[in-house]
C-alpha positions in Angstrom: -8.6 2.6 0.6 -6.3 0.1 2.3 -7.2 0.6 6.0 -4.3 -1.6 7.1 -1.7 0.7 5.6 -3.6 3.8 6.5 -3.9 2.7 10.1 -0.1 1.9 10.2 0.6 5.5 9.0 -1.9 6.9 11.5 -0.4 4.9 14.4 3.2 5.8 13.6 2.8 9.5 12.6 -0.1 10.8 14.5 -0.1 8.6 17.7 3.7 8.4 18.1 3.9 4.6 18.1 7.4 3.6 16.9 7.3 1.6 13.7 9.5 -1.1 15.2 7.2 -1.4 18.2 4.1 -1.4 15.9 5.5 -4.2 13.7 6.5 -6.2 16.8 3.0 -6.0 18.3 1.2 -6.8 15.0 3.5 -9.7 14.3 3.1 -11.1 17.8 -0.6 -10.7 17.8 -1.0 -12.3 14.4 2.0 -14.7 13.6 2.5 -15.2 9.9 1.7 -18.9 10.1 -1.6 -18.2 11.9 -2.9 -15.3 9.9 -5.3 -16.3 7.2 -5.2 -14.4 4.0 -8.1 -13.4 1.7 -8.0 -12.8 -2.0 -10.0 -9.7 -2.6 -11.3 -9.3 -6.2 -12.4 -6.0 -7.4 -13.0 -4.5 -10.8 -9.6 -4.7 -12.6 -7.8 -5.4 -9.4 -7.0 -8.5 -7.3 -5.1 -8.2 -4.0 -4.2 -10.4 -1.1 -5.1 -9.1 2.4 -4.8 -10.6 5.8 -8.1 -11.1 7.5 -7.6 -8.4 10.1 -6.9 -5.7 7.5 -10.1 -6.8 5.7 -12.0 -6.6 9.0 -10.7 -3.0 9.5 -12.0 -2.1 6.0 -15.4 -3.1 7.3 -14.9 -1.1 10.5 -14.6 -4.1 12.6 -11.9 -4.4 15.4 -11.0 -7.9 16.6 -9.3 -8.2 20.0 -8.3 -11.8 20.7 -5.7 -11.6 23.4 -5.2 -10.5 27.0 -5.4 -6.7 27.4 -2.2 -4.9 28.3 -0.9 -1.4 27.7 0.5 -2.2 24.3 -2.7 -3.9 23.1 -4.8 -1.1 24.5 -2.7 1.4 22.6 -3.3 -0.4 19.3 -7.0 -0.8 19.9 -7.3 2.9 20.9 -5.4 4.0 17.8 -7.7 1.8 15.6 -10.8 3.4 17.2 -9.4 6.9 16.7 -8.4 6.1 13.1 -11.8 4.7 12.1 -13.5 7.7 13.8 -11.4 10.2 11.9 -12.0 8.3 8.6 -15.8 8.6 8.9 -17.5 9.7 12.1 -21.0 8.9 10.9 -20.5 5.1 10.6 -20.5 2.6 13.4 -17.5 0.7 14.6 -17.9 -2.9 15.8 -15.5 -4.5 18.3 -15.4 -8.3 18.8 -13.7 -9.2 22.1 -12.3 -12.7 22.8 -10.1 -11.9 25.7 -9.3 -13.8 28.9 -8.9 -10.4 30.7 -5.9 -8.4 31.5 -5.0 -5.0 32.9 -8.0 -3.1 34.3 -6.3 0.3 33.6 -5.6 -0.7 30.0 -9.2 -1.8 29.6 -10.5 1.4 31.0 -8.4 3.3 28.5 -10.2 1.4 25.7 -13.5 2.1 27.4 -12.7 5.8 27.6 -11.8 6.0 23.9 -15.1 4.3 23.0 
């Protein structure tokens, strides 16, 4: 299962985030030149993934920017998606943030 693509579908269809806005946020958070890629080798299949999609496959959310309403929406949608995919497994969040909006942070906290 490609969690990156599944999450994009979930965010756009179920959460009502516009695809243009989603792509803008994802590309601004992870510029192409800064995003490392991983070659994933499986039986009879080799694929290239960005590191953040690979982390999502392992149920890890990485937040490395200041928290605002847009970032909070993405993080909340990721949490809801991973919960709907398998409610029995844990979700890990790694935060490297200088701070940001208290209300947006509380939205993430409420979702957790």
